C-alpha positions as CSV (number, residue, x, y, z in Angstrom):
1,X,-9.7,20.0,3.3
2,X,-12.2,17.2,3.8
3,X,-10.4,14.1,2.6
4,X,-12.2,10.8,1.8
5,X,-10.0,7.8,2.5
6,X,-11.2,4.9,0.3
7,X,-9.7,1.8,2.0
8,X,-9.4,3.5,5.4
9,X,-9.1,0.2,7.3
10,X,-6.1,-1.0,5.2
11,X,-2.5,-0.7,6.1
12,X,-1.9,2.6,4.3
13,X,-5.5,3.9,4.6
14,X,-5.5,3.5,8.4
15,X,-2.1,5.3,8.6
16,X,-3.2,8.4,6.6
17,X,-6.6,8.4,8.4
18,X,-4.9,8.6,11.8
19,X,-2.4,11.1,10.5
20,X,-5.1,13.5,9.2
21,X,-7.2,13.0,12.2
22,X,-4.4,14.0,14.5
23,X,-3.9,17.1,12.4
24,X,-7.6,18.0,13.0
25,X,-8.5,17.6,9.3
26,X,-11.6,15.3,10.0
27,X,-11.0,12.7,7.3
28,X,-13.9,10.6,6.1
29,X,-13.4,6.8,6.5
30,X,-14.7,4.4,3.9
31,X,-14.0,0.7,3.8
32,X,-15.8,-2.6,3.3
33,X,-14.4,-3.8,6.6
34,X,-16.5,-1.1,8.3
35,X,-19.8,-1.8,6.6
36,X,-21.3,-3.7,3.7
37,X,-22.6,-0.3,2.5
38,X,-19.0,0.7,1.9
39,X,-18.3,-1.9,-0.8
40,X,-16.8,-0.1,-3.8
41,X,-17.9,-3.0,-6.0
42,X,-21.4,-1.7,-5.8
43,X,-22.4,2.0,-6.5
44,X,-25.0,3.0,-3.9
45,X,-26.1,6.2,-2.1
46,X,-23.4,5.8,0.6
47,X,-20.7,5.7,-2.0
48,X,-22.2,8.6,-4.0
49,X,-22.6,10.8,-0.9
50,X,-19.1,10.1,0.4
51,X,-17.4,11.1,-2.9
52,X,-19.8,14.1,-3.6
53,X,-19.1,15.6,-0.1
54,X,-15.3,15.2,-0.2
55,X,-12.9,17.9,-1.2
56,X,-10.2,15.3,-2.0
57,X,-10.2,11.6,-2.4
58,X,-7.4,9.2,-1.5
59,X,-8.1,6.1,-3.6
60,X,-6.3,3.4,-1.7
61,X,-8.8,0.6,-1.7
62,X,-7.8,-2.7,-3.5
63,X,-8.2,-6.4,-3.0
64,X,-4.5,-7.2,-2.2
65,X,-2.3,-8.6,0.4
66,X,1.3,-9.8,0.9
67,X,3.3,-12.2,-1.2
68,X,1.5,-15.2,0.2
69,X,-1.9,-13.7,-0.6
70,X,-0.9,-12.7,-4.1
71,X,0.7,-16.1,-4.9
72,X,-2.6,-17.7,-3.9
73,X,-5.2,-15.4,-5.4
74,X,-3.9,-13.0,-8.0
75,X,-4.6,-15.4,-10.9
76,X,-8.2,-16.1,-9.8
77,X,-11.4,-14.8,-11.3
78,X,-12.5,-13.2,-8.0
79,X,-9.3,-11.2,-7.6
80,X,-9.5,-9.8,-11.1
81,X,-13.2,-9.2,-11.0
82,X,-13.2,-7.5,-7.5
83,X,-10.5,-5.1,-8.5
84,X,-11.9,-4.3,-11.9
85,X,-15.4,-3.5,-10.4
86,X,-14.1,-1.3,-7.6
87,X,-11.9,0.6,-10.0
88,X,-14.6,1.1,-12.6
89,X,-17.1,2.3,-10.0
90,X,-14.8,4.6,-8.2
91,X,-13.4,6.2,-11.3
92,X,-16.9,6.6,-12.7
93,X,-17.9,8.7,-9.7
94,X,-14.7,10.6,-9.5
95,X,-15.4,11.6,-13.1
96,X,-19.1,12.4,-12.4
97,X,-18.4,14.7,-9.5
98,X,-15.0,16.0,-10.9
99,X,-13.1,15.3,-7.7
100,X,-9.3,15.7,-7.3
101,X,-7.8,12.4,-6.2
102,X,-4.6,10.3,-5.7
103,X,-4.7,6.8,-7.0
104,X,-2.5,4.3,-5.2
105,X,-0.6,2.2,-7.7
106,X,2.4,0.0,-7.3
107,X,6.0,-0.1,-8.5
108,X,4.9,-3.5,-10.0
109,X,2.6,-1.8,-12.5
110,X,5.2,-2.4,-15.3
111,X,5.5,-6.1,-14.4
112,X,3.2,-7.5,-17.1
113,X,3.7,-11.1,-15.9
114,X,1.8,-10.1,-12.7
115,X,-2.0,-9.9,-12.7
116,X,-1.7,-7.5,-9.8
117,X,0.7,-5.4,-11.8
118,X,-1.6,-5.4,-14.8
119,X,-4.6,-4.3,-12.7
120,X,-2.6,-1.4,-11.2
121,X,-1.5,-0.4,-14.7
122,X,-5.2,-0.3,-15.8
123,X,-5.9,1.9,-12.8
124,X,-3.1,4.2,-13.8
125,X,-4.6,4.6,-17.2
126,X,-8.0,5.6,-15.7
127,X,-6.2,8.1,-13.4
128,X,-4.3,9.6,-16.3
129,X,-7.4,10.2,-18.4
130,X,-9.1,11.9,-15.4
131,X,-6.0,14.0,-14.6
132,X,-5.5,12.7,-11.1
133,X,-2.2,12.0,-9.3
134,X,-0.7,8.5,-9.4
135,X,1.6,7.3,-6.7
136,X,3.6,4.1,-6.8
137,X,4.0,2.3,-3.5
138,X,7.1,0.3,-2.7
139,X,6.4,-2.2,0.1
140,X,4.8,0.0,2.7
141,X,4.7,-1.6,6.1
142,X,2.6,-0.9,9.2
143,X,0.1,-2.5,11.6
144,X,-2.1,-5.0,9.9
145,X,-5.3,-6.7,11.2
146,X,-6.3,-9.2,8.5
147,X,-4.2,-12.3,9.0
148,X,-4.8,-13.6,5.5
149,X,-3.4,-10.4,3.9
150,X,-0.4,-9.6,6.1
151,X,2.9,-8.6,4.6
152,X,6.4,-9.9,5.4
153,X,7.3,-7.6,8.3
154,X,4.1,-8.3,10.2
155,X,4.4,-12.0,9.5
156,X,8.0,-12.1,10.8
157,X,7.2,-10.1,13.9
158,X,4.3,-12.4,14.7
159,X,6.5,-15.5,14.3
160,X,9.2,-14.0,16.5
161,X,6.8,-13.1,19.2
162,X,4.9,-16.4,19.1
163,X,7.6,-18.9,18.6
164,X,11.0,-17.2,18.5
165,X,11.4,-18.8,15.1
166,X,11.1,-16.9,11.7
167,X,10.4,-19.5,9.0
168,X,10.8,-17.8,5.6
169,X,9.0,-18.6,2.4
170,X,12.2,-18.1,0.3
171,X,16.0,-17.9,0.7
172,X,15.5,-14.2,1.6
173,X,17.9,-12.9,-1.1
174,X,15.3,-10.8,-2.8
175,X,15.8,-7.1,-2.5
176,X,13.0,-4.7,-1.5
177,X,12.6,-1.1,-0.6
178,X,10.4,-0.8,2.5
179,X,8.7,2.4,3.8
180,X,7.1,3.0,7.2
181,X,3.4,3.7,6.8
182,X,3.5,7.0,8.7
183,X,6.1,8.3,6.3
184,X,3.7,7.2,3.5
185,X,0.8,9.0,5.0
186,X,2.9,12.2,5.2
187,X,3.8,11.8,1.5
188,X,0.1,11.4,0.5
189,X,-0.9,14.5,2.6
190,X,1.9,16.6,1.1
191,X,0.9,15.6,-2.5
192,X,-2.8,16.3,-1.8
193,X,-2.0,19.9,-0.6
194,X,0.3,20.5,-3.6
195,X,-2.0,18.7,-6.0
196,X,-2.2,21.5,-8.6
197,X,1.5,22.1,-8.9
198,X,2.7,18.5,-9.3
199,X,3.4,17.7,-12.9
200,X,1.4,14.8,-14.2
201,X,4.1,13.5,-16.5
202,X,6.4,12.6,-13.6
203,X,6.4,9.3,-11.7
204,X,5.8,9.6,-8.0
205,X,7.5,6.7,-6.2
206,X,6.7,6.6,-2.5
207,X,9.6,4.6,-1.0
208,X,12.6,4.9,1.3
209,X,15.0,4.7,-1.6
210,X,17.2,2.1,0.1
211,X,17.6,-1.6,-0.8
212,X,17.4,-4.3,1.9
213,X,17.0,-8.1,1.5
214,X,14.2,-10.0,3.1
215,X,16.9,-11.8,5.1
216,X,18.1,-8.4,6.4
217,X,14.5,-7.8,7.6
218,X,14.3,-11.2,9.4
219,X,17.6,-10.5,11.2
220,X,16.5,-7.1,12.3
221,X,13.3,-8.6,13.8
222,X,15.2,-11.5,15.4
223,X,17.4,-9.0,17.3
224,X,14.3,-7.4,18.8
225,X,13.2,-10.8,20.3
226,X,16.4,-12.3,21.7
227,X,16.8,-16.0,21.0
228,X,14.8,-15.9,17.8
229,X,16.0,-18.3,15.1
230,X,15.9,-17.3,11.4
231,X,15.2,-20.1,9.0
232,X,15.5,-19.3,5.3
233,X,14.0,-21.7,2.7
234,X,17.0,-22.3,0.6
235,X,14.9,-24.3,-2.0
236,X,12.7,-21.4,-3.0
237,X,13.2,-17.9,-4.5
238,X,10.8,-15.0,-5.0
239,X,8.0,-15.7,-7.5
240,X,5.9,-12.6,-7.0
241,X,8.3,-10.2,-8.6
242,X,10.3,-13.0,-10.2
243,X,13.6,-11.3,-9.4
244,X,12.7,-8.1,-11.3
245,X,14.1,-4.9,-9.8
246,X,12.9,-1.5,-10.8
247,X,14.7,1.6,-9.8
248,X,12.5,4.4,-8.3
249,X,12.4,7.8,-9.9
250,X,13.6,10.3,-7.2
251,X,11.4,13.2,-8.5
252,X,9.1,13.0,-5.4
253,X,12.0,14.1,-3.2
254,X,11.3,17.6,-4.5
255,X,8.1,17.5,-2.4
256,X,8.7,14.9,0.4
257,X,11.5,12.9,1.9
258,X,11.2,9.7,4.1
259,X,12.2,10.1,7.7
260,X,12.1,6.6,9.3
261,X,15.0,4.2,9.0
262,X,14.1,0.6,8.5
263,X,15.3,-0.7,11.9
264,X,13.4,2.2,13.7
265,X,10.2,1.5,11.8
266,X,10.3,-2.2,12.4
267,X,10.9,-1.5,16.1
268,X,7.8,0.6,16.2
269,X,5.7,-2.1,14.6
270,X,7.2,-4.7,17.0
271,X,6.3,-2.5,20.0
272,X,2.7,-1.9,18.8
273,X,2.1,-5.6,18.1
């Protein structure tokens, strides 16, 4: 199966591209980071050819980053406009060429106070109309290369390595479910191969189904770099999810199960960085 990875340079996109390549599936990369011709905000021959030639499309591309990035940009015109354009163009061509696809949404898509959540909810509606599969990511972590868009684990690892001091944005009491990117890639590949049999009325939550606080994450990383100090910001709480906690639907466990425990996944990221 010739899989096109839209957003192949991103955290999840890079993970599934590498995973499929190691399997010998010859995935097709596509990302604005690679070339201006691979900008989903503009329909051009490169975009048309990539989608037309693919047997399956993983729609992972989005203008998004970690909590710092979202807090800064999600309520700006460019953030909204970039994501609306890339979704409209991509879904238009998926419809035109009648391609099977997975759309990467978020567990935040029901959080209407979040612009990011609202945009993902719009993407879900597009995907539903076209009959694609919708997956909801829960804080996937892996290697990241854009310092402006990094997420919490990458940030904390870098702080520990550079300064032996993890300075937190909040008090760290917010709970998250965090999934290693390789496990996420395996989930996406499994769903792609079982595309026809997965019921469209079920929610597919890609997560590790375990709750940890951000302070727990900081302490795990501090142990990997002896002498590292963890400094919570007791004056601030989470504003991105505003304390809202969803519970993931476990239906996806009928097809796939996460394998990597959080300390093990963090240790792998620490070693690679």
